[in-house]
N, C-alpha and C positions, 0 to 999 in steps of 0.2 A: 429606060426612064430612070432617072436618078432617085435614090431613096427619099430625098427631100421632096421631090415632086410627087412621088407616089404617096408619101405620108400626107401631103397637102390634099391630094385627091381623096384620100380616106376621110379627112376632116370635112371635105365638101359633101361626101356621102352622109356623114353624120348629120349635117345640116338638112339634107334632103329628108332623112328619116324623121327628124324633128318636125319638119313642115308637114309631112304626110301623117304623122301621129296626130297633130292638131286637126288636120282635115278629117281624119277618121273619127275623132272624138266629137267633132261638130256635125258631121253628116251621116256617120254610120253607114257609109256606102260600101257594099260588098266588093265592088270593083276596086275601090281605094285600098281596102284591106288586102286584097290579093296582090295588088301592086306593091304594097309595103312589104309583104312577105317575100316577093321576088327580089326586091331591093336588099332585104336582109340576107337572103341567100347569096346574092351577088357579092355582098360585102364580106361574107365569110370566106370566100375562096380567093385563090390567087388571081390578081388582076391581069397578070401576064399570060394567063391561059384563056383569055376571053377575047373574041373578036366579033363574030356575028351576034352572039348573045348580048354583048354590050350595045351594039347598034340597035337591035330590036328593043332593048330595054330603054334606050334613049328615046326612041320614037314613042314608046308607051308613055313615058313621062311627059313628052311634049304634047301628046294628044289629050291625055287625061288631066294633067296638072301643068298648065302653062307657066304658073309662077315658079314651080320647082324647076322647070326647064330653063327659065330665065336665070335662076340661081346657079344651076349647073353651068350654063354657058358663061356666066360671069366669072366663075372660078377658073375653069380650064376650057380652052377652045375645043370644040368637037373635032375639028380637023386634026389637031395634034393628038387627040386620043385615038382617032382612027389610024393615024400613022404609027404611033407607038405600039398599039395592040396588034396591028396587022403583021408586025415582024415576029410576034411571039404567040401565034395562035395554034400551033400544032404540037404542043408538048404538055404533058401532065405536070402540075405543080409538085415540087419535091416536098416530102414530109420527112422530118427527122425521127419521128416516133413510129417505129415499126412493131411495137408490141401490140397487146390486145386492144388498148385504147390509144389512139394517136392520130395525128394528121386530120385529113378530111373524115376518116372513119369515126373519129371522136365526136364530131359534130352530128353525124348521122346515127350513131349507135343509140339504142334504147337505153336511157339512163333512168335512175329512180326518180320519183316524183319530187320536183323541186331542185333537181341538179341539172343545170344548163351548161352547155359547152359551146363556146364561140371560137372561131379561128382568128388569130391575131394577124398583124401585118406580115410576119414571117411564117405564116401558115402553120402555127402551132396551136394546139387546143388550150383554151383558158376556161377554167371551171368557175361557175357562179352558183352559189347555194342560196336558194330563195325559199324561206319558210319550210325548211326540211324538218320533219318530225325528230325531235331530240331523242326520243326513245329508240330510234333506229340507228343512231350514231354510236359507234363503239371504237375503242382504241386498243391497239396491241400494247402500247406503253402506258402503264398506269399513271405516269407523270403528266399525260395529256388527256386523261379520261374526262368525259363530260359528266359532271354530277348534276343531279336534279336540283331544282330550286329549294326543295324541302331539306336537303342535306347540307345546305350552306349555313354558316353562322348567321345569326340575326343581324349583326353589325354589317356583314358583307351585303346582305340583302338590302338593308336600309341605304347603304352607300350606293348601290346600283340603282335603286329607285330614285335617289336624290339627284343622280346624274344621268338623265335620259339621253340616249344617243339620237342622232338624226333619223335613224331608221325606225325608231319607236313611234314617230309622229305620222308616218305615212308608209304606204306599201311601195316598194322599190320597183320601178319599171324602166330603169335607165341603163340596162346592161350594154346596149349598143353604144351609148355615149361614154359609158365607163371604159369600154374596150377601146374606143377612139382615143381617150386620154391616156390609156395604157400604151397604145402604139406610139403616141407622140413622146411620152416619157422614155420609152425604150429607145427610140431614136436619139433622144437627148443623152441618155446614159452611154450608149455605144459610141456616139460621135463626140462625146464630152461637151455637148452643147451646141455644136455648129450646125446640126441638121434639124433644129427645132423649127416648127411651123410658125410659132409666134415670134414676132419681132419686137424687141424691147425698145424703150424710149432712149433717145440719144442726148438727153439734157445734160448728163454728167460725163460725156465722152464715150469712146468705144468700149472701154473696159466695163463701165457700168451698164452699157447697153447689152453686152454679152451676158452679164450676170442677170439682168432683168429678163432677158429672153428665156434663160433656163428656169428662172423663178416662176415665170408664167406657166410653163409646161409642168413644172413640179407642183405648183399650187393647184392647178386644175386636177391633177391626179390625186393630190391629198384630199380634196373635197369628196371625190368619188370613193376613194379608199376608206375615208372616215365614215362615209355613209354605209358602206358595206361591212366594214370591219371595226366599227367604233364600239367595242364592248369592253367593259371594265373587268379584265381578268389579269391575273398575275402569273407569270411564267413559273415562278417558284412556289406558288400556293395552289395545290390541287383542289382545294375547297372552293376556288373561285371560278371553276371551269364549267359554267353552265350554258354560256352562250345564249342568254335570254334576250334575243334581239329579233326585230321584225314583228310578224304577227304573233298573237298569243299561241304558245306551244310550238313555235317554229324557230328555226335557226337560219341566220343569214350571214353569208361571208363570201369574199372574193380574195383568196389568199395571194394570188399573183399580183394583185394591185398593191398589196403591202410589200411584197418582195421588191417591186420596182421603186417604191417610195423610200424604202429603208436600207436595203442591202448595199447599195454603193456607199452610203455614208459610213456604215459600220465596217465595211470591207477596207476602207481607206483610213478611218480614224477611230474606230472602236465605239463601244457602247456609251462611254462617258461623254464623248462629243455629241452623240445622238441625243442624250438627255439634256445636254447644254442647249441644243436647238429647241428641244421641247419646252425648256424654261421660257424661251421667247415666244413660242407658239401659244403658250398658255395665256399670254397677255394680249393676244390678238382678238379681233372681232370679225365675224362674218357679216359683211355689209349687206349681202344679198338675202340671207335667211335669218341672221341673228342667232344661229345655233351655237352650241359650244365649240370652241376651237379644236382642231385636230391634235392628236397626240401620237407621235411616231412610235413610241415605246409600246403603247397600248395596242395599236393596230398590228404591230409586229408580233406581240405575244399572242394575240388572237389568231393570227395566221399560222404560226408555228405549232399551235396546239392541234392543228388538223393534219399534221404531217404523217401520222400513222393511223388515221381513222378509216373505217369502212362502214358500209351500210348493210344492215341485216334486212332480209326481205320480210320477215315475220316479226311484228311488234307485240304479239300477244304473249309469247313465251320468252322473249329476249331478256326481260328483267330477272327471270328465275334461272337463267343459264350463265355459266362461266364464260370467260373470254375464249378459251379453247373450244368450247362447245359451239359458241357462235361462229367461230372461224371455220369449223367443220361443216357448217351449213353453206348454202349458196350465197355467201356474202360477197360483195364487190367492193373494191377500194373506192373511197370517196373521191380521190383525186387521181390524175394520171401519174405515171411513174416519174415523168420529167418534173412535174410540179412538186412531187414529194422530195426529190433530190434537192430542188431549190430550197424547200422549207427546212430540210435537215441542215443544209449549209447555213441558212439564216439563223437557225437555232444556235449553232456553234458560234457564229459571229456575234450574236447578242451576249454571249458569255465571254467574249474576247478569246475564244479558242480558234484562232486563225489557222493554226496548223491542221486541225481536224476539218475545218471548213475547206481548206485547200484539197484535202483528200476527197471530200464530197464533190467538189467541182471537177476534179480529174475523173472521177467515176461517172459523173454526169456527161462529160464530153466523150468518154468512151462509148456510152450507150447512144447519145444523141449528138453527133458531131456538128449538126447544123444549128445548134442552140447558140445564137450570137450573144444573147444576154449572159448566158453562162460563161462563154469565152471571155467576154469583157470583165465580168466579175472575177474570173480566175486570174486575169492579168493584174487586177487591182490588189487581190489578196497576195499574189506572188511578189509584187513590188513592196507591199507593206512588210511581208516577212523577209524581204531581201533574198528570196529563193529563186535564183535564176534557172536552176535545173527544173523546177516545177513549171515555170513559165515556158521553158523550152519544150517540156513534155506536153503541156497543154496545146501549144501551137502546132507541134509536129503530129499530134494525134488527130487533128482535124484538117491539116493542110491539104492532103490528097482529096478529101471529100469536097473541099471548096474549089480546088483546081479543076475538078471534073464538072463543076457548074459555072465555069467561066465562059461567057458568050463572046468574049473578045471586045474590042473597042466599038465595033459597029453593032454588036448584039445580034449577029446573024444566026448564031446557034442558041439553043435554050440556055437561059442564064437565070440564076437565082437573084432575087431582089437585093439580098444583102451581101453579094459576093465581093464587092469593092471594099466595104467595111471589114469583112472577114479577112481580106488580104492585108489590110493595114494592121489589124490585130495580130495576125500571124507574124508579120514583120517585127512587131514589138517583142514577141516571144523569142524569135530568132536572134534579135539584137541584144537580148539581155544576157546571153550566156558568155560569149567571148568574141574576140576579133576574128576567129576562124569562120564564123557564119555571118560576118558583117556584110560581105558582098552580096550574099543571097538576100539578106534582110533589106539592104539598100535598094536592090532591084525591085522587090515587092513594094516597098514604100513609095518609090518614085512612080511606079505604075499606078498605085492608088491615088497619088496626088494628081497625076496627069488626067486620070479619068473622072475623078470627082473631088476636086479640091475643096469645095464647100462642105461636102458631107464627111469625107474621110481624111481631109487635110490635117486636122489637129492630131489624130492618132498617128498618121504617117509621119508627122514632124517629131512626135515622141520617139518613134522608131529610128528616124534619121539622126536624132541627137545622140543616141547611143551608138549607132553605126559609125558616124563621123568621129565621135569622141574616142571610140575604140582604136581608130587608126590615126588619131592626132591631126585630123584635117580641120584645123581650127578656122581657116579662112572660109571654107565652105560652110562650116557650122555657124559662123557669124552671119553669113548671108542668109541661111535658113532660119535663124532664130533671133537675130538682132537687126538685120537689114529691113528696109521698108517692105520690099516684095515678100520676104519671108514671113514677117509678122502679120501680113494680110491673111495668111492661110489659117493661122490659129487664134487670131484675136477675137473671133466669135465664140471660142470654146470657153464659156464662162461657168460651166457647171463645176461646182466645188473648187473654183479658182484654178482650173487646169491651165488657163492661159498665163497666169502668174508663175506657175511652176516652169513653163517653157521659157518665160522671160528670164528666170533664174539660170537656166541652162545657157541662155544667150550671154548673160554676164560672165559665166565661167569661160565660154568660148572666147570672149573678148580678152580676158586675162591670158588665156593660152596663146592667143595670136600675138600678144606683146607688141602691138603697134603703138605709135605715139598717141597718148591720150587714152590708152586702154583702161586705165584705172577710172578715169572720169566717165567713160562709157559704161563700165560695169556698175559704177555708183549710181548713174542715172537709171539703169535697169533695176537696181535694187530698190531705189526709192519709188519707182513706178509700180513695181510688182509687190513689194512687201511693206515698205514704210507706209504706203497709203492704206493698206489693210489695218495695220496697227493703229493708225491715226483715226480712221473713221469708226473703229470698234472700241476706242478708248483703252487699248491694251498697251499703251506706252506710258512714259513718265508723266507727260502732260495730261493724258486721259485719266490716269489714276488719281492725279491731284484734283480733277474735276468730279470724281466719284466713280470712275471705272466704266465698264461697258453697260452697267445697269442704268447709267444716266446718259452716256454719250450716244448709245445705239438708239435710244428713244427718239432722237432727232432725225434719224435716217429714214427717209421715205423713198419710194421708187422714183427714178429720174423723171424729169419733165419731158414732154414731147416738143422738141424745138419747132418742127414743121407746123404743128397745130398752133403753138404759141405765136409763130410768125404770121400765120394766116389770120389769126384773131387780131393781132396788132395792126396788120395792113388794113383789115376791114374796119377797124376802129378809126384809123387815120382817114380813110376815105369817107367814113360816116361823118367825121368832124369837118371835113372840107365841104361836102355837098349836102349834108343832112341839116335839118332845122332843129335847133335846140339840142344838138348832139353833145356839145361840150358838157352840159350838165349831166347828161346820161352817162358819158364816159367817166366823169368824176365819181358819180354814184356807183357805177359798176366796179370801178377800181377799188373804192372803199369796201364794197361788199366782198370783192375777191380777196382783199387783204385780210378782212375779218374771217373769211372762210378758211384761208390758209392757216391762220393762228389757231382756229378751232380744230382744224385737222391735225396740227402738230400736237395739240394737247390731248386729242383723243387717242385711243389705243390703235396700234398699227394693225395692218392687214397681214394675211399670210404671205402675200407677195413681198411686202416690205421686209419681213424677217428673212425669207429665203433669198432675197436679192443681196442683203447686207449681212452676210454670215460672219460670225467671229472667226479669228484665225484658228485653223485646225492644226493638230500635231504634225501632219504631213507638210503643211505650208511653212510652219516654223522650222522644220528640218531643212527644207530647201533654202530658207532665208539664212539659217546659220551656216550652211555650206558656202554660200556666196560671200557672206560677210567674213567668214574665216579666211577664204582665199584672198579677199581684198586686203585683209590685215597682213597676211604673210607676204604678199607682194608689195607691201608699202603703199597700197592705194589709200588707206586711211590709217589713222593712229589707233593704238589699242585703247586709248581713252576717249574715242569717238562716242558721241551721244547715241548713235545707233545701237551700240552694244548694251547700253543701259536700257533702251527701249525693248530690245530683244530679251534681256533678262527679266524685265517686268512681264512680258508676254508669257514666257515659260513659267514664271511663278504663278500667274493667274491660271494657267493650264493645270499645273500640279495641285493647286489649292482646290480645284474642282473635286479631287478625290476625297478630301476630308470634309469639306464644307457643304457641298451641294449634292454629292452622290454617295450612296452607301458603299463602303469599301467591300471588296470581294473577301470571301472567307480566308483565303491564303494571303491576304494583305498585299496583293499585287498593286503596282502603281498604274496610273492612267495609261501609260504607253508601254507596258511590259511586253505586249505582243509585237512591237515595232523595234527591232534591233537598231536600225539606223536612227530612229528618233532618240533612243537611249544614248547613242554615241554623240549625237548633236547636242542634246540637252546637257550632257555631262561636262561640256566645256564651261558652262555657266552655273550648273546646279551640282551640289554635292551628291556623289553617287549613293550615299547612304539613304537619301530620299527616293532613290530609284530602285530600291530593293536589290542592291548590288550582289549580295551573296547567293541569290537564287539563279543567277545567270551563268552560262558556261564560261570556262576559263578565258578563251580568247576575247569574248565580249567584256568580261571584267577587266582584263588588261587594257583594252582600248578605252574604257570609261575612266579608269584610274589614271592612265597616261594623259589623256586629253584634259581631265580635270586639273591635274597638276600643272599642265602647260597653261591652262587658262588662268590659274592663280599666279604663275610666274610672269605672265604677260599683263596681269591685272585687268583682264577683260571684264567688261560690265561695270567698271567704276570710272568715274570722271576725274580721276587724279592719278598722277604718277605714270611711269612707263614700265618699270619693274624688271625687264629682262636683262638689261646691261649690268646691273649691280648684283645679280644673283650669282651664287657659286656654281661652277660647272658640275658639281656633284648632283645638284638637284635636276639639272637638265639631263644628266646621265640616267637618273631614275626614270625620267620621262621617256628617254630613248629605249630603255630596257623594257618598259611596259608596252610601248608601241611595237617594238620588234616582236615580242611574244604574241601580240595580237595579230600581227601580219603573217607570221610564219605558220605553215601547215604542219610542221614537225617540231621536235624538241630542239631548242637552240643551246649548243654546248658552249661553255666558257673554259678557257685554259686554266688549270689550277696553278696557283703560285705558292712558293715556299716549299716546305717539306711535308706537304699534304699528299694523301694517297691519290693516285690517278684512277681509281675505280669509281665509275659513274653509276649512280643509282637511277635507273630508268623509271620515270614516274608512271603512274597508272594511265592507261589510254583514255583520253577524253574525246568523245565524239565532237567533231567540228561542225557547228551549225552555221549556216550562212548569215552574214550580217548586213548584206545589201548587194545590189547589183554593182558591177565592176566600176562603172563611171562614178557612181555616187559615193562608194566607200573610198575611192581614190582621193576625193577632195579632203577627206579627214586624215586617213592613215598615212598615205604616201607623202603628202606635202607637210604634214605635221612631223613625221619622222625625219624628213630631210632638214626641216628647220631646227629640230632639236640637235641633230648631228652637227649642224653648222654652228650651234651655240657651244657645244663641247670643244670641238676643234682639235682633238688629239688625232693621232694617226689612225686608230681603229675606227673612230667615228667618221673621219673623212673617207676612209675606205668604204664604209657602209653607205655614205652619201653617194660615192662614185658608183657603187653597185646599183643603187636605186635609179640613178640617172641612166646608167647603161641599160637597165631593163626598160626604161621609158623610151629611149632612143631606138631600141630594137622593136618594140611593139607599136610605138607611135612615132615613126621617124619624121612625120610631116609637121610636128608641133614645134614652133620656134622657142617657146618658153622652156621646154625640156633641154634643148641644146644650149641655151644660155645658162641654165643652172649647171649643166655638165661642164661648161667652160669655167665657171666660177670654182667648182671643186678641183678641177685639174690645175688651175692656177695655184691653189693652196697646197696641192701635193707637189708642186714644182715642175709639172709637165707643161712647159710653156708652149711648145710646138703644137701638141694635141689640143691645148686650150684655145689657141688661135684658130685652129681648124674648126673646132666646135663652135666658136663664136662666129666664124664666117658662114657656117651652115645655118646658124640661127638668123643671121642677117639675110641670107639668100632666100630663106623661107618667109621673110616679111617682117622680121623683128625691127622695131624702130621706125618703120615707114609711116608716112602720113605727116601732115603739118601739125605743129605744136602751137596752140593759141594760149 
């Protein structure tokens, strides 16, 4: 059974539980209560391990609750369930947690009063704290110790009383529904949005539909997470850690709900982008309950404060004991070890310490190789850091574990429910390192796409883009990323604009293919993936003239449902033809509808509106800059194109967030200090002094200085002049020198001239930190260095350009664009025969093919 079908089945069970709960509250029937408990136990364990128990449970539901059986039968046919579960009825579900608390044992183990554990979709324990006595909670780390209400400042007490959370108004009994929303969001995170159960509206096209689908799953989880974790605490203020939520004297929390809601955002884009989303969430209204809007930062701080907490069995003497004395007693950890590793990683991510978070995720995967959420987040952090070695290590650490749980295409052997998604993520890690592992990664990605294109297709395409790009197979890359059949696989991956990033890779593949009209094809993909986001968010020149995103984004609501609108319109037409007095009714209803739409636009937006139309993230702007830079270097657009001005405006808005809306960090780090590739991309348009230049390693500093000088020479981001023809070659030589030093892994020597000494002073060793995965850094350093060398045009610079092209033709021999550049350099060096051969190789690989319109 595919992960999407299994997740839908879980949501169906959530509906059954809600129906049974209402029946119990109305009849108080003991038989109904026993049946609900059985259903809850059935929901907690792996569905793949059940066959006869499932059938008997179905007959119990049918006999006792016909309405529930009708609901069940409406979601998934019983015959299909019998078929799927009969194939997998003789094996025990796998558990990744083999410690004292973990897997099925975690749900059965005796836990302290108020500590509940449920089993999620991937058979991992999830802890819920419901009205736990605060006097029994203690922490190893004083920075996350829980202080009593009397020890807080009076201003803090007044602020907490003035902002009651949702859990203050009622006792929480929805851990089953909350876990169901966690399962749906986990599938959304791992699949990048393609495996969500909810289906978005299609009123604004497939791109908006994908984003709306992810927003529905994300918004549902936010409501439950805010209900469980909505406490006013500050991660940097120990006096605000009292956790005064739930019943009087009790503490309520569900840390893993906050991890799923927050961790992917900060893993890819950092804390400042998270608080930028919080700014918009603060302006929303909960139409269902009217409670305060959720806050991602608050619930994340509340969750990470529990990372090192434990429960003491004795509350009488705990207040008079030190932490070491309490630990010496029979205290038990509050959370499972897996949850604690997740929270430690989230704590580092909230402080933009992505390097430390990467270490936490690697340690997590060593202990629990079956944690798919941890593997997905590790890939996100590794890509943000540009650390391909860490991505490779994370993938290889768990690859054997998941290969042992592969049931094959027919699932005749025991198979883990997340094995296909794990295969796609492992392929991403293998493809990140180098072309040496591209063949193995491609085989895994193709297997995942064949077996579950709807669930694992988006992640598999991410892996294939790096595999094909590492070997220069631009034609296949265009088919996978820019062709119609290929885009159908990832167009539903709308979570955090993942599908737009893949479209950016498709534009780069079109330029590498160098067919006729490649520039127009890449420009179309850029406008569809990036210009559209800048336009709807108000982060372009026109949007800033209208007031910026504070004004423009207020107009963006979730898409309409075309099918529902069409059905309503058809019904209105038939009513007008065959109904009496219907014309007046139609006019009246249309006037009421138009008034309702206007009132809706003037009202505050909902959570789904905000999560559907997100502002551009640093990662999205990095991909946009890479594609637009390549378009400019290949003469696809002019340096004075308006798109560069819009991109400059978006980067300025991003960097202004650091000083205007978010408190800067103590060491004055910039918004994107944790993202080397983002620093490289933004330095083309932004002065490196605004990016904390001196604090970065020497290779990264050279790359930023060289690209910034190149952007000034080309006059990028300004709508006047061309700039690069009238400049002196000495300025381009400086650009070339910076980029060469950024690209080389060792010291680059220069031959001394005149009567100077030939003794070379060896500089101090500087550790080389990764700047990005190979395919992504190549778009900036390799192509920029070649362009600078061609502007200098002396013998040494032409030899450097020839060496760069030779490296490309060796590692990526199937790329027509590299052979064409190689022929251009050979012509300038006077090697006409070799230039003609290189040009012929480019044409034979597809350069210049296709009709020109």
